C-alpha positions, 0 to 999 in steps of 0.5 A, spaced: 108 739 093 108 741 100 108 736 106 103 738 112 104 735 119 098 737 123 098 735 130 092 731 129 095 726 124 101 724 128 098 724 135 098 717 135 106 716 133 107 712 138 102 707 136 104 705 129 101 699 126 106 694 125 108 688 120 112 682 121 119 684 121 122 678 118 119 679 111 121 685 106 115 688 103 111 690 109 107 697 107 104 701 112 100 707 111 099 711 118 094 717 118 095 719 111 091 725 109 091 728 102 089 735 099 089 738 092 090 745 093 085 747 099 080 741 098 081 735 102 080 728 098 083 723 103 082 723 111 087 720 116 087 713 112 091 708 116 092 701 113 097 695 113 099 692 107 102 685 109 108 682 105 107 678 100 100 678 099 095 682 095 091 688 098 085 690 094 082 697 095 075 698 093 070 703 093 066 708 088 069 713 083 072 719 087 073 716 094 080 717 094 083 710 092 088 712 086 090 718 090 092 713 096 095 709 092 100 714 089 102 716 096 105 709 097 111 711 092 111 719 092 107 720 086 102 724 089 107 730 090 108 730 083 102 734 082 104 742 084 097 743 088 098 737 092 100 736 099 100 730 104 100 729 112 101 722 115 107 717 114 108 711 110 113 706 112 116 700 108 120 695 112 119 700 118 122 706 114 118 712 113 119 713 105 118 721 106 124 721 110 128 727 107 134 723 107 131 718 102 132 719 095 125 719 091 128 715 085 130 709 090 123 709 093 120 708 086 125 703 085 123 699 091 115 700 090 113 700 083 107 702 079 103 699 073 098 704 071 090 703 068 093 704 061 098 700 058 104 705 057 110 701 054 115 705 050 112 704 043 118 704 038 122 701 043 123 693 042 120 688 047 127 687 050 129 694 051 122 695 054 124 690 060 130 693 061 128 700 061 127 701 068 134 698 070 137 704 065 132 709 069 134 707 076 141 707 074 142 700 076 148 696 072 147 689 071 151 684 067 146 679 065 141 683 061 138 677 057 137 673 064 133 679 067 129 680 061 127 672 060 126 672 068 122 678 068 118 676 062 116 669 065 114 672 071 109 677 068 107 671 064 109 673 057 115 669 055 112 664 051 108 669 047 114 673 045 121 669 046 122 669 038 120 676 037 124 680 043 126 685 037 119 687 035 117 694 038 113 693 044 107 698 041 106 692 036 103 687 042 096 687 044 093 691 050 093 685 055 100 683 052 102 691 053 100 691 060 104 684 062 110 688 058 109 693 063 109 689 069 115 685 066 119 692 066 117 693 073 119 687 076 126 687 072 128 692 078 126 687 083 121 691 087 119 689 094 112 692 092 108 693 086 102 698 086 097 697 080 091 702 079 086 698 075 090 694 071 085 690 067 080 696 066 081 697 059 082 689 057 078 684 055 076 678 059 081 673 056 087 678 058 084 680 064 084 673 066 091 672 064 093 679 068 090 676 074 094 669 074 100 673 073 098 677 080 097 671 083 103 668 081 108 674 083 105 675 089 109 670 092 115 674 091 112 681 091 107 685 095 101 688 091 096 693 092 091 694 087 085 698 086 079 695 082 072 696 081 071 689 079 068 686 085 069 679 083 076 680 081 078 683 088 075 676 091 079 672 086 086 675 087 086 679 094 087 676 101 086 683 104 081 688 102 080 696 104 073 699 102 074 707 101 068 711 101 067 719 100 061 723 101 059 730 098 062 734 105 066 728 107 073 726 104 075 719 102 076 714 108 076 707 109 070 704 112 072 697 113 078 693 112 080 686 113 081 679 110 077 679 103 073 673 105 070 677 111 069 684 108 065 680 102 062 675 106 061 678 113 062 685 113 061 689 119 059 696 116 052 696 112 055 700 107 060 695 106 055 690 105 051 694 100 057 696 096 060 689 095 053 687 093 052 692 088 046 696 091 050 703 090 057 705 087 
């Protein structure tokens, strides 16, 4: 991946968006643009994701929501043809600073994907601590971390007596919560979620949503969702993305979720949240 810095993307660098410095987990995107090869897919996106709150990214398919999400923990750069301009700050520190290790950034900013991806042959217990091993974190209280993480992910009571069973034997909703527990075990400041309920039944979706609300008391969450009711149930902040045939993805409107859904400023937002397109 190449890191582009066109002057237009950084011209307002002295006017950086701010978050309260007293709380860890404040995430700020500043003029983020993304390309795949020569195709620009995201144009100058700026967004404050407040500490210990849930920010929902909504919009039709193909408008750059997931691409933007991947820029927030440097996963966009894993694609060989990808490039990026702009900056992303965590607690006031640019995560794209060459002096910072990518592994440290991804430990602080975890990711839960659309499809649950536990290690299927690995035990439930070992799945939870897998992130600790991958990040090189040495701990002496693994049992406590496993229990705490599974409790925070709302899974402990269902698996407490079978921690040695393979993670692949769990139901889809349980596997997703196991992935959340694995992410929480390394104590991230931010958790990114890319349509975490899209492959789940309504009961599992409800349990994941309850988990999101519970863990947001300690972790900043950014979630991509196509479910408008879900966005309203779990998020405090919301950003509406849109793209057109000759226009890359961009934010049309952002703000409090209650305002975006209840009293949107842009008529395109009103049409989308009321199901008139998308």
